[in-house]
N, C-alpha and C positions, 0 to 999 in steps of 0.2 A: 265413838262420840257421835251423837245424833240428836238433832232437834226435829221432831216430826212436824209436819204441816197439816196434820189431820186433827179433827175434833178430839180434844183430850178425853171425852167421854167414851171413845171406842178403845182406849188403851187399857190394858190389864194393869194391875197394881204394880208389877215389876217395871213395866215400861213407863208408866206415869211417874213413878218416883225416880226412876233412873233418868228420865229426861229432865226432871226438875234439878237433879244433882248436876247433870252435865250442863244445863243452862247456866247454873251458877258458876261453873268453871269457865265457860265462855265469857260470861259477864266480867269476871275478874281479869281474864286475859285482855279483854278489850278496854275496860275502864281503868286498869292499872298498868297498862302497857307491859304485861308479862310476856315472856317469850314462849312458855309452855303451850303447845297446841296452837300457836299463833299462825302457823302455816297450814293447819288442817283445813280442808275444804269447808267443813261445817262452820268453823270459826270465821273464815274469810267471808263467807256469804253474809255474815251479820255486821261486818265492818260498815260504819256509816248508817246503821239501822238499829241503833240501840232503843229507839222508841218502839220499834216493832218487836224487838227481843223482850222488852219490858212488858208489852202487851201479851206476848206468848206466856211469859211467866205468870201474869195475872190470870190468864185462862187456865193454866195448870193449877194454880192455887185455888181457884174457884171450884175446879173439879175435885181436888184433894179434899177441900172442906165439905163438898157435897157428900163425899164418901166417908166423912167422919174423921179425917186426919187433921191434926193440929199443925198449922204452919207457923214457923217462928223464924223465917229467914227472908224478910222483905228486901227488895232491891231499892236502892236510893233513886227515887223518881227524878231527882235533879240531874242525874247522870244520863237519863234516857233522852238522848239527843239524836239528831239525824232523822231519817225517814221512818214514818210510822207503818210503812208497807214493806213486807218482804215479798219480793218478786223474783228471787233467785232460788233455785233448788239444787241440791246435790242429786236427788232422784225426783222424777216427776211424781205427782200425786198418785197416778195409777200405779207406778212402781212401788211407792210407799205402801199402798194398800196390798199389793202382791207380797211385799216383804213381810208385812204383818200377818197375812194369811198363812204364810209358810212357817211361821214361828210356832213352836209347841207350847202356846200359852192361850190365855183367854181373850186376847185382843180380837176385836171384831165379832166375838161370839154374842149373838142376840143384841147387838147394838146397831144403831143406824149408821149408814155409810155417808157421813157428811163431812164437809170441810169447815174449818173455823170461820 
């Protein structure tokens, strides 16, 4: 389970869509007080930061739509409470870029190295 902190434009199709799916799982755990993955470090870093998680979702959706994907799973903005800033990381941004470079996919290929 991972929510990247990099610009969604640098993610390959698999990682973009995978992050979107995992973000929805974290959203459900946090907004519906579900126990699954509630202790996972990725879930815990978003506790109290649903506005930031909602913003990340919107950035993913924007990139998905830019690539021609249809998005049909909006998040309830009324539940987007807490901090609008994510300032905790499971891995540093540098480490996230390293992890993406190590993957056998198209992440980072011919794309700018920027943060959101």
